[in-house]
Each structure stands twice: as C-alpha cells, then as structure tokens.
C-alpha positions in Angstrom: 3.9 25.4 -48.1 7.0 26.3 -45.9 8.3 23.8 -43.4 10.1 24.2 -40.3 11.0 20.7 -38.6 11.1 20.5 -34.9 14.2 18.9 -33.4 12.6 18.1 -30.0 12.2 14.1 -31.5 15.9 14.1 -32.4 18.5 12.0 -31.5 20.6 14.5 -29.2 23.5 12.2 -29.1 24.1 12.5 -32.9 22.5 15.8 -33.4 24.9 17.4 -36.2 23.7 14.5 -38.2 20.1 14.8 -37.4 19.9 18.6 -38.3 22.0 17.7 -41.3 19.3 15.2 -42.4 16.4 18.0 -42.7 18.9 20.9 -44.3 16.4 21.2 -47.2 13.6 22.5 -45.1 13.0 26.0 -44.9 13.9 26.6 -41.1 14.7 24.4 -38.3 12.7 25.2 -35.3 14.0 24.9 -31.6 11.4 24.0 -28.9 12.6 25.3 -25.4 10.8 24.2 -22.3 11.3 25.6 -19.0 9.6 22.9 -17.0 7.1 26.4 -15.5 4.9 27.0 -18.4 5.1 23.7 -19.3 6.1 20.7 -17.2 8.7 19.4 -19.7 12.3 20.8 -19.7 14.5 21.1 -23.0 17.7 22.1 -24.3 19.3 25.4 -23.6 21.1 27.8 -26.4 24.3 26.5 -24.5 23.6 23.0 -25.8 23.9 24.0 -29.5 27.0 25.9 -29.5 29.1 23.1 -31.1 26.2 22.6 -33.9 26.5 23.8 -37.5 23.0 24.3 -38.5 22.7 24.1 -42.2 19.8 26.4 -42.5 18.0 29.5 -40.7 16.7 28.4 -37.2 14.1 29.9 -34.9 13.3 29.6 -31.3 9.9 29.0 -29.7 9.9 30.1 -25.9 7.5 28.1 -24.1 9.0 29.6 -20.8 8.2 31.9 -18.1 10.1 35.4 -18.3 11.0 34.6 -21.7 13.2 37.7 -22.1 15.6 36.0 -20.1 16.1 33.7 -22.9 16.7 36.3 -25.4 20.6 36.8 -25.6 21.5 33.5 -25.4 19.5 32.4 -28.6 20.3 35.6 -30.5 23.8 35.1 -29.6 23.3 31.5 -31.1 22.4 32.9 -34.2 18.7 32.5 -34.4 16.5 34.8 -37.0 13.3 34.3 -35.2 12.0 34.1 -31.7 8.5 33.6 -30.6 7.3 33.7 -27.1 3.6 33.0 -25.4 1.0 35.7 -24.8 -0.1 33.8 -22.0 2.9 34.7 -20.4 3.4 37.9 -20.9 0.1 39.6 -21.3 -0.4 42.6 -23.9 1.9 45.4 -22.5 4.9 43.2 -21.9 4.4 41.7 -25.4 4.5 44.8 -27.1 7.8 45.8 -25.3 9.6 42.4 -26.2 8.3 42.5 -29.6 9.9 45.7 -30.3 13.0 44.6 -28.0 13.5 41.8 -30.9 13.1 43.9 -33.5 15.6 46.4 -32.3 17.9 43.3 -32.2 17.3 42.5 -35.9 15.3 39.4 -34.9 11.9 38.4 -36.2 9.4 38.6 -32.9 6.9 36.3 -32.6 3.7 35.8 -30.4 2.1 32.6 -29.8 -1.2 31.7 -28.8 -1.6 28.2 -27.6 -3.9 25.5 -28.4 -6.9 26.6 -26.1 -6.2 30.4 -26.4 -8.7 32.5 -28.6 -7.0 34.8 -31.0 -8.9 37.7 -29.7 -6.3 37.3 -26.9 -3.9 39.5 -29.2 -5.0 43.1 -29.4 -4.9 44.9 -32.9 -1.4 46.5 -31.3 -0.2 43.6 -30.6 -1.2 42.2 -34.6 0.3 45.3 -35.7 3.5 45.0 -34.1 4.3 41.0 -34.3 6.4 39.9 -37.3 5.1 36.4 -36.8 1.9 35.0 -35.3 2.4 30.9 -34.1 -1.0 29.2 -33.5 -0.4 25.9 -31.7 -2.4 23.3 -33.1 -2.0 21.3 -29.7 -1.7 22.3 -25.9 2.2 23.5 -25.7 4.5 21.2 -24.1 4.1 17.6 -25.4 4.7 16.3 -28.8 2.8 13.4 -30.6 -0.8 15.2 -29.8 -3.7 15.3 -32.2 -4.3 18.1 -34.5 -7.1 20.5 -33.1 -9.4 21.7 -35.9 -9.8 24.8 -33.9 -6.9 26.2 -35.5 -8.0 26.4 -38.7 -10.8 28.8 -37.8 -8.3 30.7 -35.5 -6.0 31.2 -38.6 -8.7 32.8 -40.5 -10.0 35.1 -37.6 -6.5 36.4 -37.8 -6.4 37.0 -41.8 -10.1 38.8 -41.7 -8.7 41.2 -38.4 -6.1 41.9 -41.4 -3.3 40.4 -40.4 -0.5 39.9 -42.8 2.4 38.9 -41.4 3.7 35.4 -41.3 1.5 32.8 -39.6 2.9 29.7 -38.4 1.3 26.4 -36.9 2.6 24.0 -34.5 1.2 20.6 -33.7 0.1 17.3 -35.0 0.6 18.6 -38.5 0.7 15.7 -41.2 0.1 15.7 -45.0 -3.7 14.9 -44.6 -4.1 18.3 -42.8 -1.4 20.6 -44.2 -3.3 21.6 -47.4 -6.4 23.1 -45.0 -3.7 24.7 -43.1 -2.2 26.5 -46.5 -6.0 27.4 -47.7 -6.9 28.7 -44.2 -3.8 31.3 -44.7 -1.0 29.6 -43.1 2.5 30.2 -44.5 4.7 27.9 -42.7 4.2 24.7 -40.6 6.3 23.2 -37.6 6.4 19.6 -38.0 8.0 17.4 -35.5 7.7 13.5 -35.3 6.3 13.2 -38.5 9.4 14.0 -39.9 12.1 13.2 -37.2 10.5 9.8 -36.5 11.5 8.7 -40.2 14.7 7.3 -40.9 17.1 9.8 -41.7 17.4 8.7 -45.5 13.7 9.4 -45.8 13.3 13.0 -44.3 14.3 15.1 -47.3 11.7 13.3 -49.4 9.1 13.9 -46.4 10.0 17.5 -46.4 9.4 18.1 -50.0 6.1 16.4 -49.9 5.0 19.5 -47.6 6.8 22.0 -49.8 4.9 21.1 -52.8 1.4 21.6 -50.8 
C-alpha cells in the first residue's frame, strides 16, 4: 500500500526536519483548511516556500471556493490537488478538474465522511484523476475510522472507476489491509505517523508499504 503522511500534526517550528523524517513515504499530504468549510484554519502555500520537500506533495483543499487556492499550490510545485464535491457541486467540479488537468496537475475529488459515493456522477468519475474517500468527518485529526468507507471504495470500483482511490482518516496498521482489499491505492496517515518520535517514522511507513 502506498502512504501519504499528513503533516497536520507536524511540529511547524521545525518543519524541514519533520518532512525529512518521512522522506521514504510515497507522497506528503498537505491538509489545507480555510475556517469556512471546516472550522479549523491551517497553513497556506506561502508558509511552505522555504521548505525543501524530499518527495512529491499533494494538497487537500477543505475550503470554500477551492479554485482560489489553485495558483499558490501549483506555484509551490504540488503534483495533485483535491477538493470537495460538497463545496462545488457537479458542474463546477467538472470545470475545476479540467482546469487542473490543463495545468498538468492530478485533479482529485473528495467525498466527506458522511457523503455517499452516488453523489459523484459518472461524468465526474470519468474526469477525476483521483477520488479521495474521507473515512472521518473532514477538519479534525485523531478521529476514529469509519468502516462505511470500505463499502464506498467497493462501490466506486463496482461503478467502473479505474483511477486512484485515496483514503484519509483514522487509518492504522489494523485497518489498512481492509482498505487495500476493498480497492484503495494509497492511504493518508496523520497522527499515527507524525506523533511517533522522528527516528521511528521511517519504520512505521515501511510497515504500511509492505501491506
């Protein structure tokens, strides 16, 4: 299983060392919150300009009007940008996915923990380079894994979605095998990795990758 650690729980006073400590992962996940779609606020791309990321990064926009954040993250060098169908609806989601593709960015669409996969039309599935299935309610770290996400992944595969399925929220070494068996390709892991001592993180990441 591929793994994309979220740096939401990182020590931002020593962020370069934090991202270096997870450099054996497959990607680094940037959770971006605007205080509107979710109550919390987090970093902006401008806070990361001096960070030399050792591997590919992706941005998950838990934000209203996600297109207003595109340029700054494209300029930062992210390879993937994911936004929520709950923020855009179908018509706007299709427009934004196509816009990201034109910019050479992997465009992803996210369904929140309580959103059903049938919210995503066939047109959206055919256009999205990635589906991010939240296995918690977006906006807060440390929540428990929602087992309903397994059925959501299987439903997306049964509908013929062949792109990448990423899963985010409450993931650990006890449930990651179930996600792989359901059809997931990559998992976002936050506190389970980032709250470990820096010297232990690479070994934890390797355990996920061996699943």
